[in-house]
SEBA-105784 format. One record per residue (C-alpha): residue in one letter; x, y, z. Coordinates in steps of 0.05 Angstrom, whole numbers, plus 32768, in hexadecimal, padded with zeros to 4 digits. Layout:
N
AXYZ
...
REM end
This chain:
144
X7B967EBF7F19
X7BE57EDB7F28
X7BF67EEB7ED7
X7BDF7F2D7EBF
X7BBA7F327E78
X7BB27F717E4C
X7B737F857E43
X7B427F7E7E16
X7B6C7F447DF4
X7B497F037DF2
X7B717EE67E25
X7B527F1B7E55
X7B0D7F0C7E44
X7B1C7EBD7E47
X7B337ED47E90
X7AF57EF27EA2
X7AC97EBF7E93
X7AEF7E8D7EB2
X7AEB7EB87EEC
X7AA87EC77EE1
X7A937E807EE5
X7ABD7E667F17
X7AA97EAA7F4D
X7A797E867F7D
X7A697EC87F96
X7A597EE37F52
X7A287EA37F43
X7A0B7EB07F7C
X79F97EF97F7A
X79E87EFB7F23
X79BB7EB87F2B
X798A7EE17F0B
X79AD7F117EDA
X79957F007E9D
X79B87F2E7E5D
X79F47F257E2C
X7A197F657E20
X7A507F877DF3
X7A847FB27E0F
X7A9F7FE37DDC
X7ADA80087DF6
X7AF6803C7DCE
X7B3F804D7DD6
X7B57808E7DF0
X7B9780857DF7
X7BB2809D7DAE
X7BA680DD7D9C
X7B8180C37D57
X7B6E807A7D63
X7B7C80507D23
X7B4980197D2F
X7AFE80157D38
X7AED7FFB7D86
X7AF87FC57DA2
X7ABC7F937DBA
X7AAF7F647DEC
X7A757F347DE8
X7A577F147E28
X7A247EE77E36
X7A197EEB7E79
X79DC7EC07E92
X79C77EAD7ED7
X7A077EAF7EFA
X7A307E947EC5
X7A5B7EA77E86
X7A3B7E837E48
X7A697EAA7E1B
X7A997EDE7E14
X7AC87EEB7DE1
X7AE57F2E7DB9
X7AB47F407D79
X7AE87F437D3C
X7ADC7F857D1E
X7AB57F6E7CDB
X7A887F467D06
X7A407F537D09
X7A337F5E7D5D
X7A007F357D73
X79BB7F537D91
X79D57F607DDA
X79A37F787E15
X79D87FAB7E1E
X7A0D7FCA7E02
X7A477FF17E2F
X7A6C802A7E0F
X7AA980467E33
X7AF080597E27
X7B3180337E2D
X7B4080607E71
X7AFB80577E89
X7AED80107E91
X7B42800B7EA8
X7B23803A7EDA
X7AED80127EEB
X7B167FD17EEB
X7B507FEE7F16
X7B1D80067F4C
X7B2880577F3A
X7AE380587F1D
X7AA580407F3A
X7A7B801F7F02
X7A3980417F22
X7A55808C7F21
X7A7A80757EDC
X7A28806A7EBD
X7A0B80A27EE5
X7A4180D37EC0
X7A4080BC7E82
X7A8880957E7D
X7A68805B7E7B
X7A2C80617E43
X79FB80307E4C
X79D280127E12
X79907FE27E2D
X796D7FE07E6A
X798A800E7E93
X794C7FF87EC5
X79617FB17EC7
X79A77FC37ED5
X79957FF67F10
X79747FC47F31
X79A97F8F7F29
X79E17FBD7F46
X79F77F877F71
X7A017F5D7F2D
X7A247F917F0D
X7A527F957F4B
X7A667F577F4C
X7A6D7F537EFF
X7AA47F927F08
X7AC17F717F4E
X7AD97F307F1C
X7AF17F5E7EE1
X7B197F7F7F18
X7B3A7F447F31
X7B5A7F377EF3
X7BA17F4C7EF7
X7BB37F7D7EBE
X7BF67F8B7E95
X7C067FC97E79
X7BBE7FD17E50
X7BBA7FDB7E01
X7B797FCE7DD5
X7B727FA47D98
REM end
């Protein structure tokens, strides 16, 4: 995949879903993962954010991404197993390899709601997910 996409946009989310569903290593490592998530991204690149956080919904199940989409501002989010909260700058640091995702969780630069023990028992799956995110080329990033 050579075309860079802006994060977070529907194109980036579609590219992530395609990557997760075509990546054999992710499929193998995540074969026992059961849990959807919402990633809530606060834009910290402007002095006074005018818009609410962007929210990405990912339905991850046994090494597949069954659904991936950006939730609209007025949409009631689904009951997800996990909700991740982070600033845009920290998410980009994770996706660009400048911030380790586990370190981000431990230092609360990435906050997790949900069964943290389950997530910690599945660190290889988390790291494979992040690897897939990192393999999607990013262009100048902005927020919806």
